[in-house]
C-alpha positions as CSV (number, residue, x, y, z in Angstrom):
1,M,105.6,103.0,97.6
2,G,105.0,99.9,99.6
3,N,107.1,96.9,99.8
4,R,107.3,97.5,95.6
5,Y,110.0,96.7,93.6
6,A,111.1,98.5,90.6
7,L,111.7,96.1,87.2
8,E,113.8,97.6,84.6
9,P,113.5,97.2,81.2
10,G,116.7,95.6,80.9
11,V,115.8,92.7,82.5
12,R,114.7,91.2,79.0
13,A,118.2,91.8,78.0
14,L,119.4,89.4,80.8
15,L,116.5,86.7,80.1
16,I,117.2,86.8,77.1
17,D,121.6,86.1,78.4
18,L,119.8,83.5,80.2
19,G,118.4,80.9,77.1
20,V,114.9,81.6,79.1
21,S,112.0,83.2,77.0
22,P,111.1,86.4,79.0
23,T,107.4,86.3,77.4
24,A,107.0,82.6,79.6
25,V,108.9,83.2,82.5
26,L,105.9,86.5,82.6
27,R,103.3,84.9,81.6
28,R,104.7,81.8,84.5
29,A,104.4,84.6,87.0
30,G,100.9,85.5,85.9
31,L,102.0,89.2,84.5
32,R,101.2,91.1,81.3
33,P,103.7,89.2,78.7
34,D,104.2,93.0,77.2
35,L,105.8,94.3,81.0
36,L,109.2,94.6,80.1
37,A,108.2,96.6,76.8
38,G,108.3,100.0,78.5
39,G,109.5,102.0,80.8
40,P,110.7,100.6,84.4
41,V,107.5,99.7,86.2
42,W,106.8,98.5,89.7
43,L,105.6,95.2,91.0
44,S,104.2,94.1,94.5
45,Q,106.7,91.8,96.8
46,D,104.3,88.9,96.2
47,E,104.9,89.6,92.5
48,F,108.4,90.4,92.5
49,F,109.3,87.3,94.4
50,G,106.8,85.2,92.2
51,L,108.5,86.7,89.1
52,W,112.1,85.1,90.9
53,R,110.4,81.9,91.0
54,A,108.8,82.0,87.9
55,L,112.6,82.5,86.2
56,E,114.2,79.2,88.6
57,A,111.8,77.3,86.9
58,E,112.1,78.5,83.4
59,A,116.1,78.4,83.4
60,D,115.9,75.0,85.5
61,H,119.2,75.6,86.7
62,P,120.9,74.4,89.7
63,N,123.4,77.0,89.9
64,L,121.3,80.3,88.9
65,P,122.6,83.0,90.5
66,L,126.3,81.8,89.0
67,L,124.9,81.8,85.7
68,I,123.2,85.5,86.6
69,E,126.6,87.1,87.3
70,E,128.1,85.1,84.6
71,K,125.6,87.0,82.2
72,L,125.3,90.4,83.7
73,S,126.6,93.5,81.2
74,P,126.3,97.2,80.7
75,E,122.7,96.9,79.0
76,V,120.8,95.0,82.2
77,F,121.0,98.8,83.4
78,A,120.2,99.7,87.2
79,P,120.7,102.9,88.5
80,A,122.0,101.5,91.8
81,L,124.6,99.4,90.2
82,F,125.6,102.6,88.1
83,A,126.7,104.3,91.1
84,A,128.2,101.5,92.3
85,M,130.9,101.2,89.0
86,M,131.6,105.0,88.8
87,S,132.8,105.2,92.9
88,P,136.4,105.1,93.3
89,D,136.3,102.3,95.4
90,L,134.5,99.5,97.3
91,N,133.8,101.4,100.5
92,T,132.1,104.3,98.3
93,A,130.3,102.0,95.9
94,A,128.5,100.4,99.2
95,R,127.7,103.8,100.8
96,R,126.2,105.0,97.7
97,V,124.3,101.9,96.4
98,A,123.0,101.7,99.9
99,V,121.5,105.3,99.7
100,Y,119.8,104.7,96.0
101,K,119.1,101.3,97.1
102,K,115.4,102.3,97.2
103,L,115.0,102.9,93.7
104,I,115.1,99.2,93.2
105,G,112.9,97.9,95.8
106,P,112.1,98.2,99.9
107,L,115.6,95.6,100.5
108,H,117.8,97.8,103.0
109,M,121.3,98.0,102.6
110,R,123.9,98.5,105.6
111,V,127.2,99.3,105.1
112,D,130.1,98.5,108.3
113,A,133.3,99.7,107.6
114,G,135.9,99.6,110.0
115,P,139.0,98.1,111.5
116,A,137.9,94.6,111.0
117,G,136.8,95.3,107.0
118,T,133.9,96.1,105.8
119,T,130.3,94.4,106.1
120,I,127.7,94.9,103.4
121,G,124.4,93.6,105.6
122,F,121.0,92.6,103.6
123,E,117.3,93.3,105.0
124,W,114.6,92.8,103.3
125,P,110.9,93.7,104.9
126,V,109.2,92.2,108.2
127,G,107.9,89.1,107.2
128,A,109.4,88.8,103.6
129,H,110.5,85.6,102.4
130,P,112.8,85.9,99.3
131,P,113.9,83.3,97.4
132,T,117.3,81.9,98.0
133,T,118.5,82.2,94.8
134,M,117.8,86.2,94.8
135,V,119.5,86.5,97.8
136,M,122.7,84.7,96.8
137,T,122.6,86.9,93.6
138,E,122.1,89.7,96.0
139,L,125.5,88.6,97.7
140,L,127.2,87.4,94.6
141,S,127.1,90.8,92.8
142,W,129.0,92.5,95.4
143,V,131.5,89.9,95.0
144,A,131.5,90.4,91.4
145,M,131.6,94.7,91.3
146,A,134.7,94.3,93.5
147,R,136.2,91.9,91.2
148,I,134.9,94.0,88.3
149,G,136.1,97.5,89.5
150,T,139.9,97.0,90.9
151,R,140.4,93.9,87.8
152,R,142.1,91.6,90.6
153,H,140.1,88.0,92.0
154,V,138.6,89.3,95.0
155,E,137.4,87.0,97.5
156,P,135.6,87.8,100.4
157,A,136.3,87.5,104.0
158,R,133.4,85.9,104.5
159,L,129.4,85.5,103.5
160,A,126.9,84.5,105.4
161,M,123.0,83.8,104.9
162,R,120.1,82.5,106.6
163,E,119.1,79.5,104.1
164,V,122.5,77.6,102.7
165,P,121.8,77.0,99.0
166,E,121.9,72.9,98.0
167,N,125.2,73.1,96.0
168,V,127.0,75.1,98.2
169,T,130.1,74.3,96.9
170,A,130.0,75.5,93.2
171,Y,129.4,78.5,95.8
172,E,132.1,78.8,97.7
173,E,134.5,77.7,94.9
174,M,133.1,81.0,92.6
175,I,133.7,83.4,96.0
176,G,137.0,81.7,97.4
177,A,135.3,81.3,101.1
178,P,133.0,79.2,102.7
179,I,129.2,80.2,102.9
180,E,128.1,80.3,106.7
181,Q,124.7,79.3,108.0
182,A,123.3,82.7,110.2
183,D,120.6,85.3,111.4
184,T,121.7,87.8,108.7
185,H,122.5,88.3,105.0
186,A,125.4,89.4,104.8
187,V,129.0,89.5,102.8
188,A,132.2,91.2,104.0
189,F,135.7,92.4,102.9
190,S,139.3,92.6,104.1
191,V,140.1,96.2,104.8
192,A,143.0,96.3,101.7
193,D,140.2,95.0,99.4
194,A,137.5,97.3,100.7
195,E,139.7,100.1,100.1
196,R,141.2,99.3,97.0
197,P,141.2,101.5,94.1
198,F,138.4,100.9,91.6
199,M,139.3,100.6,88.0
200,T,136.0,101.7,86.7
201,A,136.0,104.7,88.7
202,N,134.9,108.2,87.3
203,D,134.0,111.5,89.1
204,A,132.9,113.3,85.7
205,I,129.8,111.0,85.2
206,W,129.1,110.3,88.2
207,N,128.3,114.2,89.2
208,T,126.4,114.2,85.9
209,F,124.5,111.4,87.0
210,E,123.7,111.6,90.7
211,P,121.5,114.7,90.3
212,Q,118.7,112.5,88.0
213,L,118.6,109.5,91.3
214,R,118.4,112.4,93.6
215,R,115.3,113.5,91.7
216,R,113.8,109.9,91.5
217,L,114.9,109.4,95.0
218,A,113.0,112.5,96.4
219,D,110.0,111.0,94.1
220,I,109.9,108.0,96.5
221,D,111.1,108.9,99.5
222,V,107.7,112.1,99.6
223,E,105.7,109.0,99.8
224,A,107.2,108.0,102.7
225,P,106.3,107.8,106.1
226,T,108.5,110.9,107.7
227,S,109.8,107.8,111.2
228,E,111.1,105.9,108.3
229,R,112.7,108.9,106.8
230,V,114.6,110.2,110.0
231,R,115.3,106.3,110.6
232,A,117.6,106.0,106.9
233,I,119.0,108.9,107.4
234,L,120.5,108.0,111.1
235,L,121.8,105.4,109.9
236,E,124.0,106.7,107.2
237,I,124.8,109.7,109.9
238,L,125.4,107.5,113.2
239,P,128.8,106.8,112.5
240,V,130.3,110.3,111.8
241,G,128.5,111.5,115.0
242,R,126.0,113.2,113.7
243,T,122.8,112.2,116.1
244,T,120.5,116.1,116.4
245,V,117.0,116.8,115.4
246,A,118.6,119.6,113.7
247,E,121.1,117.8,112.1
248,V,118.4,115.2,110.6
249,A,116.0,118.1,110.2
250,A,118.6,119.6,107.9
251,E,119.1,116.0,106.0
252,L,115.0,116.4,104.9
253,A,115.2,120.4,104.6
254,V,112.4,120.9,107.1
255,S,113.0,123.1,110.5
256,S,113.4,121.1,113.9
257,R,110.0,122.0,114.5
258,T,108.4,120.9,111.3
259,L,109.7,117.7,112.1
260,H,108.9,117.2,115.5
261,R,105.1,117.5,114.4
262,Q,105.4,115.0,111.5
263,L,107.0,112.5,113.8
264,K,103.8,113.4,116.4
265,S,101.3,112.8,114.0
266,E,102.9,109.8,113.2
267,G,102.6,108.7,117.1
268,T,106.8,108.9,117.4
269,G,109.1,110.9,118.5
270,F,112.9,111.6,117.5
271,Q,114.2,110.3,120.8
272,E,112.5,107.4,120.0
273,I,113.4,106.5,116.6
274,L,117.2,107.6,117.8
275,N,117.1,105.1,120.4
276,S,115.7,101.9,118.6
277,T,118.0,102.7,115.7
278,R,120.9,102.7,117.9
279,A,119.6,99.8,119.6
280,Q,119.4,97.7,116.4
281,L,122.8,99.1,115.1
282,A,124.2,98.0,118.4
283,R,122.8,94.7,118.5
284,H,124.0,94.4,114.9
285,Y,127.5,95.6,116.2
286,L,128.2,92.8,119.0
287,R,127.9,90.1,116.6
288,D,131.4,91.1,115.1
289,P,134.1,90.1,117.6
290,A,136.6,92.3,116.2
291,L,134.6,95.2,117.6
292,T,135.4,96.6,120.6
293,A,132.6,98.4,122.8
294,A,134.8,101.8,122.4
295,D,134.2,100.9,118.6
296,I,130.4,100.5,119.4
297,A,130.2,103.5,120.8
298,F,131.4,105.6,118.5
299,L,129.8,103.8,115.2
300,L,126.7,105.1,117.1
301,G,127.5,108.7,117.8
302,Y,128.4,108.5,121.4
303,E,131.1,110.7,123.0
304,E,131.8,108.2,126.1
305,T,132.1,104.4,126.0
306,S,130.2,104.7,129.3
307,S,127.2,106.7,128.0
308,F,127.0,103.5,125.6
309,Y,126.7,101.3,128.5
310,R,124.4,103.3,130.0
311,A,121.8,103.6,127.2
312,F,122.4,99.9,126.3
313,H,121.3,98.9,129.8
314,N,118.1,101.3,129.5
315,W,116.9,99.6,126.2
316,T,117.6,96.4,127.2
317,G,118.3,95.2,130.8
318,E,121.5,94.3,130.0
319,T,125.2,94.9,129.6
320,P,126.9,94.7,126.1
321,D,128.8,92.0,127.1
322,Q,125.6,89.8,128.0
323,T,124.2,90.7,124.8
324,R,127.0,89.3,122.9
325,S,128.0,86.8,124.8
326,A,124.0,85.5,124.1
327,L,124.6,86.5,120.7
328,V,127.6,84.5,119.3
329,N,126.4,81.2,121.8
330,G,123.0,81.9,120.0
């Protein structure tokens, strides 16, 4: 699929609820006026970001993400959103959405649940510069999700983004926490709030609907490079100690030999992807002062902390402590 984003027909209802003309937004974005008349359509990254900027111009609202969260309704259907609402708690919701997020676009979602709480982070494709309102809407949706699901006024422990919006006070009043400027996009919740039961949980509906999501996901995954699919699976299974090529091959429903052959044809190998994925996650975890080296080793699938230290030094030439110090000071 490349860097393409799904546009659901329900977006039309949202635009109307926001008080803007769907036709005017589409025309301003240089898209067909009847684009939302049928089923879901896929837009290129430039088209999708352009659509957001067109919405900003047409809405002309100083706090558009807050307005969007206020107007969200069941009619604005998104498969990942549905998956979240049927979950038993926020942790499960986040993990489900992380799996099915690619049904919406190439945004990668990472969920880190540990003794310090749960952090939901987002990464766009390399070179992508999403509008700030789009990023803020993504982050706010998880605050809204927690509140809708638990029927409580949940306040996140922290919210961070690369570009803080101009009218930051209005957003901080809504979420109940300061917004930090950082080199990542993330929202964090306490352990208690992340594990608080969702009143909207419904296993029966989820079990009925999940096979459809899996089929849609399979249609996209078939087009993705094997290396990307391996990396996505590792991000899910590393925290539970599954690190072998056989385990990843089983997730992809192929033999280990076939997986090795496919990766070789792409100019890479399983161990190379495993190492780079671990290195990427390690740097992310080291930013959290609440996570010890033992915690990080566990989350990366190492049985011994010493094994993590040796591997990290091989990847970076530094110790985890040296890298953590540099990241914190930076």
